[in-house]
C-alpha positions, 0 to 999 in steps of 0.5 A, a space after each residue: 500500500 505503499 504511495 497508494 495514497 499518494 498516487 492511487 490513479 486519479 481520472 478527474 480530468 479538474 481536480 479539486 480535492 485532493 484523491 489521498 483524501 478521498 481514498 482515504 475518507 473511503 477506506 475508513 468509512 469500510 473499516 467503520 462498516 458505514 456502506 454508503 457514501 453518504 454515510 461517509 458525507 455524514 461521518 466527515 462532519 462529525 470526525 473528519 479531522 479525526 479520521 485525518 481527512 481535514 476536510 468534508 466533502 460531499 457522496 456526489 463529489 465521492 461518487 464523481 471520483 469512483 467513476 474515474 479511480 483506476 482499478 489497476 492501481 487498487 488491484 495493485 495496490 493489495 496485492 503490495 499488502 499481501 506481498 509484504 504480509 508474506 515478506 513480514 512473515 504474517 504466514 512463517 507458521 505455514 508449510 503451504 500457502 494457498 489461495 481461493 477462488 470462488 464467485 459471489 453476487 455481488 448487489 442487485 438491482 430494479 433496472 439494468 444501469 451499467 454494463 455488468 448487470 445480469 438478468 436475475 428474475 425480475 431483476 438484475 444482479 451482478 457477479 463477481 469471483 473473489 481470490 483470497 490468500 487462505 491455507 495460513 491461519 490469516 485469510 486476506 481477500 485481495 481481488 475480483 473479476 466481474 461477470 461480464 453478461 453472457 460469461 460464467 465463474 470459471 471464465 472469470 475466475 481464470 482471468 482473474 487466478 491469471 492476473 492474481 499469481 501475475 501480481 504476487 509472483 510465480 512463488 508465492 502460492 504451493 496451491 490453489 482450492 476451489 469447489 467442484 465446478 473448477 474440476 475441468 483441464 483447462 482450468 488445471 491446466 492453467 494452474 499448473 502453467 502458473 505453478 500452482 498445484 490444485 485441489 478441488 471438490 469432487 461430486 457428481 460432477 466428475 460421475 465416473 471418478 467419483 463412483 470409482 472412489 465411492 465404491 473403492 472407499 466404502 468398505 475399506 477402513 481410513 488410512 488415518 484417524 485423529 482428533 480435530 476441534 474436539 471431534 474425530 476425522 477420519 481419512 481415506 486416500 488413493 492415488 492410482 485414479 483414472 484420469 477423465 476426458 482429455 486430463 493429461 495426468 497418469 493418475 489421480 489422487 482423490 481423498 475421501 474424510 469424514 469429520 465427526 464434529 463435536 456437536 455430533 455432526 458428521 460431515 462428508 467429502 470427496 476432493 481431488 489433488 495434484 499433490 503427491 501423498 510423498 509431498 502432502 500426507 493425508 493429513 495435511 491434504 484434509 487442513 488444506 481441503 478445509 482451507 477453501 470455507 475460508 473464502 466462503 467465511 472470512 471473506 464472501 460473510 464477513 464482506 456481506 454482512 459486515 462490510 455491505 459488500 452486497 450494498 451498491 454504493 453507486 451504479 457504475 460499473 468503475 465504482 461498483 469495482 472500486 467499493 469491492 475492492 476498498 471493501 478488500 482492502 478494509 478487510 485485510 488492514 483491519 485483520 493485519 491491524 486487530 490480529 498481527 500488530 495488536 496482538 504482540 504481547 501476552 493479552 487476547 486479540 481484540 474481536 473484529 466488533 470490539 476493534 470498531 467499536 473502539 475506533 467508534 468511541 476514539 472519534 469523539 472529542 470530549 466536551 467542556 460542560 458549562 457548570 456555571 
């Protein structure tokens, strides 16, 4: 993020308000969970100085600005945050670091108002693929790619993965974890060309492989069992399954796990991977498979329920992308500050809402009461 506020890629022709002030106001609004441009305007009305902005401006200025702000510069800034996090050993206790890809909706409208609108039922919606660092104990989302009308999640995700790895560098991540929708040769070949192993959910998306794994593992005892989060996990592992279609592998490794949680609920899943059993054992592979849920729980759920990812602050294509990327930047800043910087010492880390409350309290200034 170094230098980004100084040169965020301001596309305005005759700017009157410094671009850094506008970006900082938007980012602080995201951190404080203010989801509308009008809300940011109101926030500046009472705490512009405390936020370090120095001046007030309206929601129309923010809308005009986000229409012209560079998406590429913001993507580079987010990738820079993630790269620096790795250099600063944020994930130093992780043997393997991954990225997760998935698609989601990002706001609905009653009318088609921008180039990213998709027809959905009686209205229109926006769809994006997102990517997040996972598997290291701290998930950081750092880029999105919209589906343009007429294309699907896989097409957008392939563009996203290629760009993201280009920004992070070929040796940043070890693997990519995705759901069964991605179990096709074109996506796997792209991931491998980028230096990534694949960990992919297996269901009836590949019926022959899925049925073969079910039949083989059904009557066999698990190859390993271990305690996990107060429950129990059993794993079956086989690395000599026949590849499907045009997949250029000599064989496919498939694992099945059955997890019994502490509350008695049981979950079962099958996964395929290009990791060999010599490099990644079944227990370690279980954790890589589970890292897939990081993008669901720690990106989409947090971004939508707490940071307004589903809210359309300004209905214009560039503004929608800027809003999504600023949401991810706010998540990265908040998590790195709360879980790494503030974690130094013996005290427990603050929860996300505790930090937000403290930030809100810090914006107020004590008033001098007239007691005469």
